[in-house]
N, C-alpha and C positions, 0 to 999 in steps of 0.2 A: 504493500500500500504506500509506504513512504516513497518508493521509487516513482510511482505515478504522480504523487504530490510534488516531489522534487522537480520533475521534468516541467510541469506546468507553472512552477514558480516564475520561470523566466518569461512567460508569455501572457499570463492572465492577470486580470485586475482583482478578481475575487475567487476564492476557493470555497465551494459548498461542501459541507460534511455533516455527519450525524451529530446530534446533540448528545454526545457521550464524551466524558472527560478523557478517556484513553484515546479516542479518535482525534479529539482536538489537540491533544499532546503530540500525536503522530504528525498532524498537519504542521504544527509549529516547529517540530523537529526538522521536518523536510524543508521548511522555509529557512531556518537558520543554517542548515547544511548548504543550501544553495547560495546563501549570502556570504558564506565563508569563502566561496570560490569567486563570486562576482558581486561587486557592490551594486545591488539592484534595489529598486523601490519595493517596499514590503507590500505584498498583496493583502487585501482584507480577508479575514476568515469569517465565513458565514456558517451558521448552524441551521438545520432544517427541523421543523416541527409540523404536526398535522392536527387538524381539529376534528377529523373523522377518518373513516377508512379511506385509504389512498393507495394507488398503485406503487408509489414510491416507498411505502411503509409496509412491505410484506416480504415474506421469504417462502421459498419452496421447501417441502419436507416430505420424506418418505423413508420407509424401512426397507433396506436392500434385501433383507431376509424374506420379504413378501414377494420379491420379483422372481418370476419363473426363470429357470436356468437357461431356457432357450430364447429368452427375450433378446432382441437385437439392440436394445438400449438406445433408441432414438433420442431420448432425453439428453444423453451424454453428448451426442453429436450436435444437437441444436443449441446447447447452452453457450452463449457468447462470452461468458465469464470463466469458463472451465471450472464451474463450481460443482459439477457432478462427477464423482469418481467411484469406480467399482474395483474392488480388490477382493482377493480371497485369502483367508488365513486358515492354517491347519489347526484343527482341534482334535483332541484325543477323546474317543468315546469308549467306555467300558462295555464289553459284551460278555456273554456267559463263558466263553473260552478264550479270553484275552482282551485285546483292545485293537482299535484300528483308527487310522487318521481320516478325518473327514474335512473336506474343504468347505468353509463357511463364508458366505459373503459378508463384507463389511464396507464401510464408506457411506455413500449416499450423497446428500447435499452438504457441501462445505459452506457453512453458514456465513462465515466472514467474507466469502467471495460473492455470494448470491446477492443481487441487487433488485430482485423482484420483477424481472422483465416478463415472466409468465410464459415464455415460449415452450417450456417443458410440459405445461399442463395439458394442452390439447394433443400432444404427440404420444403420450403414454398409452399404449394399446390396452393396458389393463386398468387404467384409471386409478393408479396407486399414489399419485403425487397430490399432496394437500397444500393448500394455501394458508399460511399463518400470517395474520395481520396484527398490527400493533399501533398504538397511539402513544406518542412521546408524553412523558409526564410534564405537565405545564409548570408546576412549581419548581421542579428540579431544573427545567430549562431557564426559568426566570433567574435562578441563582447563577447559572452559567453566563448569562448576559451581563452580569455585573463584574465579571473578571476582565482582566486586560488581554486575555487570550482570544476574545471574540469581538468582532467589529460589526456584525450584521446578523439579522435573522430572516429566514425565509419561511413563511407560513403557507403550507399546502392546504387548500380548501377545495371542496367538491363544487362550490358555487351553487349548490341546490338550495341552501338555506343559510341564513346568517346567524341563527341563535347559537350554534356551536362555535362559530367564529367569534362571536361576542364573548362567550364564556372563556375561550382561550385568550383573547386579547385582554380581558379584565385581569386574568392571572399574570399576564406579561407586562401590563401597562407601566407599573412602577419601575421596571427595569429597562424600558425602552430608551430612557434618557441617557443611558451609557453607550448607545449605539450610533453608528454613522449612517446606517441604512436599514430600512424595513422593506422587505419584498413580499409580495403576495403572489403565489403561483396558483393559477386557476385554469380549468379547461373551458372550452367553448360550449356555452349552454344556449346558443342561439340568440333569440330575441331578448332573453332575460339577462344576458351577460352585462350590458352596460348598467342597467338598473341595480344589479347585484353588486357591481363594482362601486357604485355610488353609495349604496347602503354600507358596505364595508369601510369605505373611506370616512363616512360620517361617524362610524364607530371608533376608528383610529384617531381621527383628527385632534380630539382634545389632549391626547398624550403624545402626539407625533411632533418631535422636535428635531427630526433629521430628514434626510432624503427618503422618498418612498418610490417604489418601483412595482410595476405590474408585470409578472412573468406569464406570458401567454403560452400555455402548454397545449400546443396543437395536436400532436400525436405522441403521447408519452413513451419514452424509452424505445424509440424506433429509428434513430438517426443512422444506425449502422446497417440498416436493411438495404438502402439504395437511394437513388436519386429521387424517386417519387415520394419518399417518406416526408420530405420537407414541405410538400405542397399544402398540407393541412395547416401547418404552422404559419406559412406565409399568408394563406387565405384568412386565417384568424386575425393576423396583424392588420391586414388590409381593412377588415370590417371595423376593428376597434379604432384604428387610426383615422378612419373616415368619419367617425361619430363626433359631433360637436358637443355631445352631452357627457363624454367620458370624464371621469374625475381627474384631479391633478396627479402627476407622477410620470416617471419615465416608463417606456415600454421596452420589454425585452422578450426575445423569442426563445422558446424551448420546445422540446418534444418533436422529434423528427429533424432536428438541426444537424447539418453536416456540411461538407465542403461545397455543396451546391446552394446553400441557403442565401449567401450574399448575392450571388448572381440572380437568384429568383427575386430577391428584394429589389434589386436595381431595375429589373424588368417591370416591376410594378410601381416604380417611382417612390420606393420607401427607404432607400438607403443612399447616403452620400456622406463623404468624409467631412465636409464643412458646409455651413449655411451662409447665404448672403443676406445682408440687411434688408434687401428688397423682398425676400421671401421668408419672413420669420415664422410663418405658420404653415409653410409648405409641408406636405406629408413626409418629404424626405428627411426632415429634421427630427422625426418622432421616435425612431428606433434607437434606444439607448444602449443596447448590447445584445449579445447572443450567448446563450448558455449551451455548452457542449457536454454531453454525457456519454451515451453509448458509443457514439462515433469516435470520441476522443479515446475512450478505453480501447477501441478496436485498433486504431492506428498505432498507438504507443504500445499496446499489448503485444503486437507482433514483434516489435523490437525486443521487449523484455523477455518474451518467450524464447526468442533466438539466443539471447544472452544467457538465459538460464540453462538451456540445453548444452551450451558450450562451456559454461563456467560454474554451474550450480547456483546455490543461493548466495547472492552477493549484491553489493550496492552498485548501481549503474555508474556512479561517479568514479568508480575504480577502473572502468573500462572505457577509455576515451572514444574508441571507434563506435561503440554502441551508443554512448551518450550523444555524440555528434549526430548520428543517424536519427535517434529519437527526437532530438531538438529540432532537426530539420523538418520532421513530420509535424511537430507541434507548431513550429513557427509558420509553416505553410498554411496550416489550418486557420490560425488567428491573423495571419498577415493581411488577408483580404478585409478583415474587420477593422484593423488598426491602420492599414494602408501606409506601411513604411517598408522600405526596401534596404537590403544589405548591399554594400558596394559591389559584391561579386554577382549581383543579380538575383540572389535567393531572397524571397520574401521572408520577412521575420516579424 
């Protein structure tokens, strides 16, 4: 995990992670490791919470002993995080005239790798994989916001109702003053989207003393699927940006974002690197950022996997050739967003 964090320190403005002290410590460890090598601006650390069941707050789970021995294990092949593993261990069983060795399955879902994409659920031919959902503890999160290790919070909400959002916000409100940014991540709920956003902003406003951002989650956790995955995210952004009734706050795209997202935004007139005074309200000025999840994992994961097969468990900073390759991948991804270029022609 630290290797992923470490690589994107050089390229991103904000790193989103779980509202868990050990994870926050790992993020900050990655940041300090990177800054020991290059004197860079410190990115913000954001923690995520949810007010209800959410795709981003679930894990897959199954008992490998329930799996038939002849199963082709499509779940293992489809998992983008390599979070499903099957191994067999020998166990000794006593029988009337001695004992014998029996191979027993072990493994299953590696919880710390699973990020809840859900692609394993429909492919299991025996329907053995379960979905485990959870909601972050609001009071524990409020305490984390008061520390110097956290700069921002992202609230994931279903957008279907605001009473649960209000309950969560009331628990967090006294800690928000310690933050630089509050982000709300919500899906497209059609005609109700803008009115729901305004209701949530009215709930937040009395305690909102920092920047706020709306993360438009077009197609959750699908950016690594292909070019078409980003269409829903862009279409969502077009509808929200075109509304004159939307509440204050920056807009950021998520869900289905990948290397094709910026080009898609430019074609719809929603992305430009700078604004002219003559067009202060032009749609092109409204997109404040892009959040990359699954696609970022995919491109950097290839490099880390290659390094691991050659060198075993090790830090990528110890292997210059792999570090350079991974950084090129990361810089190419965010280069189109930040629009700066390396002298040798490589976007960064």
